[in-house]
N, CA, C and O atoms as a Tripos MOL2 file, in Angstrom:
@<TRIPOS>MOLECULE
protein
  232   231    58     0     0
PROTEIN
NO_CHARGES

@<TRIPOS>ATOM
      1 N          47.7830  -30.6650  159.2910 N.3       1 MET1
      2 CA         47.4710  -29.5580  159.5550 C.3       1 MET1
      3 C          47.8370  -28.4850  158.1830 C.2       1 MET1
      4 O          47.2440  -27.5170  157.7060 O.2       1 MET1
      5 N          49.1250  -29.2020  157.8360 N.am      2 GLN2
      6 CA         48.8480  -28.3140  156.0930 C.3       2 GLN2
      7 C          48.2160  -28.8250  154.9320 C.2       2 GLN2
      8 O          48.4260  -28.2690  153.8540 O.2       2 GLN2
      9 N          47.3540  -29.9600  155.0200 N.am      3 VAL3
     10 CA         46.4650  -30.5190  153.9970 C.3       3 VAL3
     11 C          45.5580  -29.5690  153.8460 C.2       3 VAL3
     12 O          45.3330  -28.9230  152.8230 O.2       3 VAL3
     13 N          44.6000  -29.4240  155.7480 N.am      4 SER4
     14 CA         43.5000  -29.1620  156.2260 C.3       4 SER4
     15 C          43.9990  -27.4580  155.3420 C.2       4 SER4
     16 O          43.2180  -26.8460  154.6130 O.2       4 SER4
     17 N          44.9930  -27.1380  155.5620 N.am      5 ALA5
     18 CA         44.9420  -25.2600  155.6320 C.3       5 ALA5
     19 C          44.8150  -25.3370  154.1660 C.2       5 ALA5
     20 O          43.8080  -24.9580  153.5680 O.2       5 ALA5
     21 N          45.8780  -25.8470  153.5900 N.am      6 HIS6
     22 CA         45.5610  -25.5670  151.8790 C.3       6 HIS6
     23 C          44.3120  -25.8650  151.2530 C.2       6 HIS6
     24 O          43.9230  -25.3350  150.2120 O.2       6 HIS6
     25 N          43.4060  -27.1250  152.2170 N.am      7 LYS7
     26 CA         42.0680  -27.1540  151.4170 C.3       7 LYS7
     27 C          41.6250  -25.7010  151.7210 C.2       7 LYS7
     28 O          41.0150  -25.0350  150.8850 O.2       7 LYS7
     29 N          41.8910  -25.3230  152.7140 N.am      8 ASP8
     30 CA         40.3810  -24.1990  153.3340 C.3       8 ASP8
     31 C          41.0930  -22.6610  152.7060 C.2       8 ASP8
     32 O          40.3330  -21.7050  152.5570 O.2       8 ASP8
     33 N          42.2680  -22.5490  152.4350 N.am      9 ALA9
     34 CA         42.8160  -21.6990  151.0910 C.3       9 ALA9
     35 C          42.0130  -21.5610  149.7240 C.2       9 ALA9
     36 O          41.4380  -20.6530  149.1220 O.2       9 ALA9
     37 N          42.2770  -23.0060  149.5230 N.am     10 VAL10
     38 CA         42.1570  -23.0430  148.0800 C.3      10 VAL10
     39 C          40.1390  -23.1820  147.5150 C.2      10 VAL10
     40 O          39.5890  -23.0020  146.4280 O.2      10 VAL10
     41 N          39.5560  -23.6120  149.0270 N.am     11 ASP11
     42 CA         38.2060  -23.3720  148.8890 C.3      11 ASP11
     43 C          38.0480  -21.8290  148.8900 C.2      11 ASP11
     44 O          37.3800  -21.4000  147.9490 O.2      11 ASP11
     45 N          38.3960  -21.1710  149.5160 N.am     12 LEU12
     46 CA         38.4800  -19.4470  150.0310 C.3      12 LEU12
     47 C          38.6170  -18.9840  148.2950 C.2      12 LEU12
     48 O          37.7350  -18.4130  147.6530 O.2      12 LEU12
     49 N          39.7110  -19.3260  147.8790 N.am     13 PHE13
     50 CA         40.4660  -19.1660  146.6170 C.3      13 PHE13
     51 C          39.1590  -19.0920  145.2220 C.2      13 PHE13
     52 O          38.7070  -18.2360  144.4610 O.2      13 PHE13
     53 N          39.0320  -20.0320  145.4050 N.am     14 GLU14
     54 CA         38.3390  -20.6050  144.4860 C.3      14 GLU14
     55 C          36.6990  -19.3450  144.2500 C.2      14 GLU14
     56 O          36.2890  -18.7980  143.2260 O.2      14 GLU14
     57 N          36.1390  -19.2980  145.7560 N.am     15 ARG15
     58 CA         34.9120  -18.8390  146.1420 C.3      15 ARG15
     59 C          35.0620  -17.6020  145.3420 C.2      15 ARG15
     60 O          34.2950  -17.2910  144.4300 O.2      15 ARG15
     61 N          36.2520  -16.8000  145.7880 N.am     16 TYR16
     62 CA         36.5970  -15.5730  145.4890 C.3      16 TYR16
     63 C          36.6250  -15.3090  143.9440 C.2      16 TYR16
     64 O          35.8890  -14.5300  143.3390 O.2      16 TYR16
     65 N          37.6800  -16.1610  143.3800 N.am     17 THR17
     66 CA         37.4670  -16.4790  141.8150 C.3      17 THR17
     67 C          35.9740  -16.3870  141.1320 C.2      17 THR17
     68 O          36.0220  -16.2250  139.9130 O.2      17 THR17
     69 N          34.9260  -16.4470  141.5850 N.am     18 LYS18
     70 CA         34.0260  -16.7500  140.9920 C.3      18 LYS18
     71 C          32.8760  -15.8630  141.6130 C.2      18 LYS18
     72 O          31.7570  -15.7430  141.1150 O.2      18 LYS18
     73 N          33.2090  -15.4040  142.4960 N.am     19 GLY19
     74 CA         32.6220  -14.2810  143.3200 C.3      19 GLY19
     75 C          32.4440  -13.1320  144.3680 C.2      19 GLY19
     76 O          31.6740  -12.6880  145.2200 O.2      19 GLY19
     77 N          33.7080  -12.9270  143.7270 N.am     20 GLY20
     78 CA         34.3650  -11.8230  144.4730 C.3      20 GLY20
     79 C          33.6310  -10.5400  144.0680 C.2      20 GLY20
     80 O          32.6740  -10.6760  143.3050 O.2      20 GLY20
     81 N          34.0310   -9.0510  144.5730 N.am     21 ASP21
     82 CA         33.7470   -8.5160  143.9450 C.3      21 ASP21
     83 C          34.5760   -6.9300  143.7800 C.2      21 ASP21
     84 O          34.1390   -5.8150  143.4970 O.2      21 ASP21
     85 N          35.8350   -7.3910  144.0740 N.am     22 ASN22
     86 CA         36.9100   -6.3800  143.6560 C.3      22 ASN22
     87 C          37.9870   -7.2730  142.0890 C.2      22 ASN22
     88 O          38.6010   -8.3340  142.1930 O.2      22 ASN22
     89 N          37.8950   -6.5020  140.9660 N.am     23 ALA23
     90 CA         37.8020   -7.5220  140.2440 C.3      23 ALA23
     91 C          39.5500   -7.7790  139.9820 C.2      23 ALA23
     92 O          40.1000   -8.7800  139.5230 O.2      23 ALA23
     93 N          40.0640   -6.6870  140.3830 N.am     24 ASP24
     94 CA         42.1210   -7.0720  140.6300 C.3      24 ASP24
     95 C          41.7630   -8.1010  141.6740 C.2      24 ASP24
     96 O          42.3570   -9.1330  141.3610 O.2      24 ASP24
     97 N          41.1870   -8.2510  142.5710 N.am     25 LEU25
     98 CA         41.4130   -9.2530  143.5300 C.3      25 LEU25
     99 C          40.8580  -10.6050  142.6420 C.2      25 LEU25
    100 O          41.6280  -11.5630  142.5770 O.2      25 LEU25
    101 N          39.9490  -10.6660  142.1730 N.am     26 LYS26
    102 CA         39.6200  -12.0310  141.5050 C.3      26 LYS26
    103 C          40.4690  -12.1060  140.7150 C.2      26 LYS26
    104 O          41.2000  -12.9320  141.2600 O.2      26 LYS26
    105 N          40.9970  -11.8190  139.6880 N.am     27 ASN27
    106 CA         42.1650  -11.7070  138.5120 C.3      27 ASN27
    107 C          43.6380  -12.2580  139.4020 C.2      27 ASN27
    108 O          44.4830  -13.0600  139.0030 O.2      27 ASN27
    109 N          43.5890  -11.5730  140.6230 N.am     28 TRP28
    110 CA         45.1500  -12.6400  141.4590 C.3      28 TRP28
    111 C          44.6290  -13.7190  141.9820 C.2      28 TRP28
    112 O          45.4070  -14.6400  142.2290 O.2      28 TRP28
    113 N          43.5260  -13.8480  142.2130 N.am     29 ALA29
    114 CA         42.8950  -15.1820  143.2100 C.3      29 ALA29
    115 C          42.9930  -15.9730  141.9820 C.2      29 ALA29
    116 O          43.2330  -17.1700  142.1400 O.2      29 ALA29
    117 N          42.9040  -15.6940  141.2210 N.am     30 GLY30
    118 CA         42.2950  -16.7120  140.0470 C.3      30 GLY30
    119 C          44.0920  -17.1770  139.2480 C.2      30 GLY30
    120 O          44.4050  -18.2590  138.7520 O.2      30 GLY30
    121 N          44.8320  -16.1030  139.3700 N.am     31 LYS31
    122 CA         46.4780  -16.4660  138.9880 C.3      31 LYS31
    123 C          46.8490  -17.2650  140.1940 C.2      31 LYS31
    124 O          47.4060  -18.3400  139.9760 O.2      31 LYS31
    125 N          46.6530  -16.9490  141.3010 N.am     32 THR32
    126 CA         47.2360  -17.6130  142.1750 C.3      32 THR32
    127 C          46.5200  -19.1300  142.5930 C.2      32 THR32
    128 O          47.2140  -20.0890  142.9320 O.2      32 THR32
    129 N          45.5390  -19.1640  142.5400 N.am     33 LEU33
    130 CA         44.5300  -20.6980  142.6190 C.3      33 LEU33
    131 C          45.4060  -21.8960  142.2730 C.2      33 LEU33
    132 O          45.2950  -22.6800  143.2160 O.2      33 LEU33
    133 N          46.0470  -22.2860  141.5520 N.am     34 PRO34
    134 CA         47.0870  -22.7830  140.4550 C.3      34 PRO34
    135 C          48.0650  -23.5530  141.4550 C.2      34 PRO34
    136 O          48.1960  -24.7630  141.6410 O.2      34 PRO34
    137 N          48.8190  -22.2750  142.1370 N.am     35 VAL35
    138 CA         49.8930  -22.6050  142.7600 C.3      35 VAL35
    139 C          49.6620  -22.9120  144.4670 C.2      35 VAL35
    140 O          50.5490  -23.4440  145.1350 O.2      35 VAL35
    141 N          48.4700  -22.5340  144.9890 N.am     36 LEU36
    142 CA         48.0100  -23.3220  145.9410 C.3      36 LEU36
    143 C          47.4260  -24.8630  145.6480 C.2      36 LEU36
    144 O          47.8520  -25.8810  146.1940 O.2      36 LEU36
    145 N          46.4490  -24.8010  144.7460 N.am     37 LYS37
    146 CA         46.2300  -26.3920  144.3730 C.3      37 LYS37
    147 C          47.6430  -27.1300  144.0470 C.2      37 LYS37
    148 O          47.3840  -28.3110  144.2760 O.2      37 LYS37
    149 N          48.6690  -27.0730  143.7340 N.am     38 HIS38
    150 CA         50.4260  -27.4980  143.4820 C.3      38 HIS38
    151 C          50.6180  -27.8520  145.1320 C.2      38 HIS38
    152 O          50.8600  -28.9900  145.5330 O.2      38 HIS38
    153 N          50.5140  -27.0510  145.7300 N.am     39 HIS39
    154 CA         51.0010  -26.7030  146.9440 C.3      39 HIS39
    155 C          49.9670  -28.0520  147.8410 C.2      39 HIS39
    156 O          50.3930  -28.9790  148.5300 O.2      39 HIS39
    157 N          48.8260  -27.7720  147.5690 N.am     40 LEU40
    158 CA         48.2290  -28.8830  148.3100 C.3      40 LEU40
    159 C          48.3910  -30.2460  147.8310 C.2      40 LEU40
    160 O          48.6220  -31.0210  148.7590 O.2      40 LEU40
    161 N          48.3450  -30.7730  146.7190 N.am     41 GLU41
    162 CA         48.6570  -31.5540  146.2030 C.3      41 GLU41
    163 C          50.2650  -32.2320  146.6990 C.2      41 GLU41
    164 O          50.3860  -33.4200  147.0000 O.2      41 GLU41
    165 N          51.2620  -31.3840  146.7120 N.am     42 MET42
    166 CA         52.4030  -31.7470  147.7100 C.3      42 MET42
    167 C          52.1460  -31.7290  148.8970 C.2      42 MET42
    168 O          52.7340  -32.5790  149.5660 O.2      42 MET42
    169 N          51.4910  -31.0800  149.3990 N.am     43 ALA43
    170 CA         51.3060  -31.6390  150.9260 C.3      43 ALA43
    171 C          50.5330  -33.0620  151.0450 C.2      43 ALA43
    172 O          50.8960  -34.0490  151.6860 O.2      43 ALA43
    173 N          49.2030  -32.8740  150.1390 N.am     44 SER44
    174 CA         49.0820  -35.0260  150.4610 C.3      44 SER44
    175 C          49.3280  -35.7110  149.9490 C.2      44 SER44
    176 O          48.7450  -36.7740  149.7400 O.2      44 SER44
    177 N          50.5190  -35.2360  149.4770 N.am     45 GLN45
    178 CA         51.7450  -36.8020  148.7640 C.3      45 GLN45
    179 C          52.9040  -37.1680  150.4530 C.2      45 GLN45
    180 O          53.4950  -38.1260  150.9520 O.2      45 GLN45
    181 N          52.6970  -35.9090  150.7090 N.am     46 GLN46
    182 CA         53.8980  -35.9370  151.8200 C.3      46 GLN46
    183 C          53.3170  -36.4290  153.3370 C.2      46 GLN46
    184 O          53.8260  -36.8480  154.3760 O.2      46 GLN46
    185 N          52.2450  -36.1940  152.9550 N.am     47 LYS47
    186 CA         51.2660  -36.7160  154.3170 C.3      47 LYS47
    187 C          51.0550  -38.2240  154.0300 C.2      47 LYS47
    188 O          50.8790  -38.8710  155.0630 O.2      47 LYS47
    189 N          51.0270  -39.0120  152.7750 N.am     48 LYS48
    190 CA         50.9470  -40.3000  152.7380 C.3      48 LYS48
    191 C          52.1930  -41.0250  152.9060 C.2      48 LYS48
    192 O          52.3470  -42.2250  153.1320 O.2      48 LYS48
    193 N          52.9510  -40.2210  152.7790 N.am     49 ARG49
    194 CA         54.1950  -40.4880  152.8870 C.3      49 ARG49
    195 C          55.2510  -40.3340  154.5410 C.2      49 ARG49
    196 O          56.3380  -40.7550  154.9360 O.2      49 ARG49
    197 N          54.7640  -39.9610  154.7770 N.am     50 ALA50
    198 CA         54.8300  -39.8160  156.7660 C.3      50 ALA50
    199 C          54.4930  -40.9640  156.9730 C.2      50 ALA50
    200 O          53.7220  -41.7460  156.4160 O.2      50 ALA50
    201 N          55.5790  -41.0280  158.4040 N.am     51 PRO51
    202 CA         55.3620  -42.4000  159.5860 C.3      51 PRO51
    203 C          54.0450  -41.9630  160.0560 C.2      51 PRO51
    204 O          53.7250  -40.8120  160.3530 O.2      51 PRO51
    205 N          53.1500  -43.2670  160.0970 N.am     52 THR52
    206 CA         52.1790  -43.4520  161.6910 C.3      52 THR52
    207 C          52.5340  -42.7820  162.7710 C.2      52 THR52
    208 O          53.7440  -42.5590  162.7910 O.2      52 THR52
    209 N          51.7470  -42.2330  163.9870 N.am     53 ALA53
    210 CA         52.2230  -42.6730  165.1550 C.3      53 ALA53
    211 C          52.6900  -43.8540  165.5070 C.2      53 ALA53
    212 O          52.1710  -44.9520  165.3060 O.2      53 ALA53
    213 N          53.6750  -43.6050  166.0350 N.am     54 GLY54
    214 CA         54.1900  -45.4160  166.6150 C.3      54 GLY54
    215 C          54.8730  -45.6200  165.6660 C.2      54 GLY54
    216 O          55.5170  -46.5430  166.1650 O.2      54 GLY54
    217 N          55.2730  -45.5210  164.6940 N.am     55 GLU55
    218 CA         56.3710  -46.0150  163.5620 C.3      55 GLU55
    219 C          57.7980  -45.7490  163.4330 C.2      55 GLU55
    220 O          57.9640  -44.9570  162.5050 O.2      55 GLU55
    221 N          58.4670  -45.9540  163.7700 N.am     56 SER56
    222 CA         60.1120  -45.3060  163.4600 C.3      56 SER56
    223 C          60.6350  -44.7600  162.0960 C.2      56 SER56
    224 O          60.9210  -45.2700  161.0130 O.2      56 SER56
    225 N          60.6360  -43.7380  162.5220 N.am     57 LYS57
    226 CA         61.8480  -42.9750  160.9280 C.3      57 LYS57
    227 C          62.4780  -43.6150  160.3390 C.2      57 LYS57
    228 O          62.7720  -44.2270  161.3660 O.2      57 LYS57
    229 N          63.1300  -44.2120  159.4630 N.am     58 LYS58
    230 CA         64.6220  -44.6940  158.8030 C.3      58 LYS58
    231 C          65.4260  -44.0000  158.3780 C.2      58 LYS58
    232 O          66.4700  -44.4690  157.9260 O.2      58 LYS58
@<TRIPOS>BOND
     1     1     2 1
     2     2     3 1
     3     3     4 2
     4     3     5 am
     5     5     6 1
     6     6     7 1
     7     7     8 2
     8     7     9 am
     9     9    10 1
    10    10    11 1
    11    11    12 2
    12    11    13 am
    13    13    14 1
    14    14    15 1
    15    15    16 2
    16    15    17 am
    17    17    18 1
    18    18    19 1
    19    19    20 2
    20    19    21 am
    21    21    22 1
    22    22    23 1
    23    23    24 2
    24    23    25 am
    25    25    26 1
    26    26    27 1
    27    27    28 2
    28    27    29 am
    29    29    30 1
    30    30    31 1
    31    31    32 2
    32    31    33 am
    33    33    34 1
    34    34    35 1
    35    35    36 2
    36    35    37 am
    37    37    38 1
    38    38    39 1
    39    39    40 2
    40    39    41 am
    41    41    42 1
    42    42    43 1
    43    43    44 2
    44    43    45 am
    45    45    46 1
    46    46    47 1
    47    47    48 2
    48    47    49 am
    49    49    50 1
    50    50    51 1
    51    51    52 2
    52    51    53 am
    53    53    54 1
    54    54    55 1
    55    55    56 2
    56    55    57 am
    57    57    58 1
    58    58    59 1
    59    59    60 2
    60    59    61 am
    61    61    62 1
    62    62    63 1
    63    63    64 2
    64    63    65 am
    65    65    66 1
    66    66    67 1
    67    67    68 2
    68    67    69 am
    69    69    70 1
    70    70    71 1
    71    71    72 2
    72    71    73 am
    73    73    74 1
    74    74    75 1
    75    75    76 2
    76    75    77 am
    77    77    78 1
    78    78    79 1
    79    79    80 2
    80    79    81 am
    81    81    82 1
    82    82    83 1
    83    83    84 2
    84    83    85 am
    85    85    86 1
    86    86    87 1
    87    87    88 2
    88    87    89 am
    89    89    90 1
    90    90    91 1
    91    91    92 2
    92    91    93 am
    93    93    94 1
    94    94    95 1
    95    95    96 2
    96    95    97 am
    97    97    98 1
    98    98    99 1
    99    99   100 2
   100    99   101 am
   101   101   102 1
   102   102   103 1
   103   103   104 2
   104   103   105 am
   105   105   106 1
   106   106   107 1
   107   107   108 2
   108   107   109 am
   109   109   110 1
   110   110   111 1
   111   111   112 2
   112   111   113 am
   113   113   114 1
   114   114   115 1
   115   115   116 2
   116   115   117 am
   117   117   118 1
   118   118   119 1
   119   119   120 2
   120   119   121 am
   121   121   122 1
   122   122   123 1
   123   123   124 2
   124   123   125 am
   125   125   126 1
   126   126   127 1
   127   127   128 2
   128   127   129 am
   129   129   130 1
   130   130   131 1
   131   131   132 2
   132   131   133 am
   133   133   134 1
   134   134   135 1
   135   135   136 2
   136   135   137 am
   137   137   138 1
   138   138   139 1
   139   139   140 2
   140   139   141 am
   141   141   142 1
   142   142   143 1
   143   143   144 2
   144   143   145 am
   145   145   146 1
   146   146   147 1
   147   147   148 2
   148   147   149 am
   149   149   150 1
   150   150   151 1
   151   151   152 2
   152   151   153 am
   153   153   154 1
   154   154   155 1
   155   155   156 2
   156   155   157 am
   157   157   158 1
   158   158   159 1
   159   159   160 2
   160   159   161 am
   161   161   162 1
   162   162   163 1
   163   163   164 2
   164   163   165 am
   165   165   166 1
   166   166   167 1
   167   167   168 2
   168   167   169 am
   169   169   170 1
   170   170   171 1
   171   171   172 2
   172   171   173 am
   173   173   174 1
   174   174   175 1
   175   175   176 2
   176   175   177 am
   177   177   178 1
   178   178   179 1
   179   179   180 2
   180   179   181 am
   181   181   182 1
   182   182   183 1
   183   183   184 2
   184   183   185 am
   185   185   186 1
   186   186   187 1
   187   187   188 2
   188   187   189 am
   189   189   190 1
   190   190   191 1
   191   191   192 2
   192   191   193 am
   193   193   194 1
   194   194   195 1
   195   195   196 2
   196   195   197 am
   197   197   198 1
   198   198   199 1
   199   199   200 2
   200   199   201 am
   201   201   202 1
   202   202   203 1
   203   203   204 2
   204   203   205 am
   205   205   206 1
   206   206   207 1
   207   207   208 2
   208   207   209 am
   209   209   210 1
   210   210   211 1
   211   211   212 2
   212   211   213 am
   213   213   214 1
   214   214   215 1
   215   215   216 2
   216   215   217 am
   217   217   218 1
   218   218   219 1
   219   219   220 2
   220   219   221 am
   221   221   222 1
   222   222   223 1
   223   223   224 2
   224   223   225 am
   225   225   226 1
   226   226   227 1
   227   227   228 2
   228   227   229 am
   229   229   230 1
   230   230   231 1
   231   231   232 2
@<TRIPOS>SUBSTRUCTURE
     1 MET1         2 RESIDUE 1 A MET
     2 GLN2         6 RESIDUE 1 A GLN
     3 VAL3        10 RESIDUE 1 A VAL
     4 SER4        14 RESIDUE 1 A SER
     5 ALA5        18 RESIDUE 1 A ALA
     6 HIS6        22 RESIDUE 1 A HIS
     7 LYS7        26 RESIDUE 1 A LYS
     8 ASP8        30 RESIDUE 1 A ASP
     9 ALA9        34 RESIDUE 1 A ALA
    10 VAL10       38 RESIDUE 1 A VAL
    11 ASP11       42 RESIDUE 1 A ASP
    12 LEU12       46 RESIDUE 1 A LEU
    13 PHE13       50 RESIDUE 1 A PHE
    14 GLU14       54 RESIDUE 1 A GLU
    15 ARG15       58 RESIDUE 1 A ARG
    16 TYR16       62 RESIDUE 1 A TYR
    17 THR17       66 RESIDUE 1 A THR
    18 LYS18       70 RESIDUE 1 A LYS
    19 GLY19       74 RESIDUE 1 A GLY
    20 GLY20       78 RESIDUE 1 A GLY
    21 ASP21       82 RESIDUE 1 A ASP
    22 ASN22       86 RESIDUE 1 A ASN
    23 ALA23       90 RESIDUE 1 A ALA
    24 ASP24       94 RESIDUE 1 A ASP
    25 LEU25       98 RESIDUE 1 A LEU
    26 LYS26      102 RESIDUE 1 A LYS
    27 ASN27      106 RESIDUE 1 A ASN
    28 TRP28      110 RESIDUE 1 A TRP
    29 ALA29      114 RESIDUE 1 A ALA
    30 GLY30      118 RESIDUE 1 A GLY
    31 LYS31      122 RESIDUE 1 A LYS
    32 THR32      126 RESIDUE 1 A THR
    33 LEU33      130 RESIDUE 1 A LEU
    34 PRO34      134 RESIDUE 1 A PRO
    35 VAL35      138 RESIDUE 1 A VAL
    36 LEU36      142 RESIDUE 1 A LEU
    37 LYS37      146 RESIDUE 1 A LYS
    38 HIS38      150 RESIDUE 1 A HIS
    39 HIS39      154 RESIDUE 1 A HIS
    40 LEU40      158 RESIDUE 1 A LEU
    41 GLU41      162 RESIDUE 1 A GLU
    42 MET42      166 RESIDUE 1 A MET
    43 ALA43      170 RESIDUE 1 A ALA
    44 SER44      174 RESIDUE 1 A SER
    45 GLN45      178 RESIDUE 1 A GLN
    46 GLN46      182 RESIDUE 1 A GLN
    47 LYS47      186 RESIDUE 1 A LYS
    48 LYS48      190 RESIDUE 1 A LYS
    49 ARG49      194 RESIDUE 1 A ARG
    50 ALA50      198 RESIDUE 1 A ALA
    51 PRO51      202 RESIDUE 1 A PRO
    52 THR52      206 RESIDUE 1 A THR
    53 ALA53      210 RESIDUE 1 A ALA
    54 GLY54      214 RESIDUE 1 A GLY
    55 GLU55      218 RESIDUE 1 A GLU
    56 SER56      222 RESIDUE 1 A SER
    57 LYS57      226 RESIDUE 1 A LYS
    58 LYS58      230 RESIDUE 1 A LYS
């Protein structure tokens, strides 16, 4: 669920950065976007390392 939520957030921030109507908010979204992308990358890596259903944690 974290990966999906981060993908949604990145998409939202990218769209607002390109087409938002509030200059201050667009600026903030642009500055925040790299952090969200980094969090998405970390969540994706964590998902790859997580055990699958039925697999025991060691």
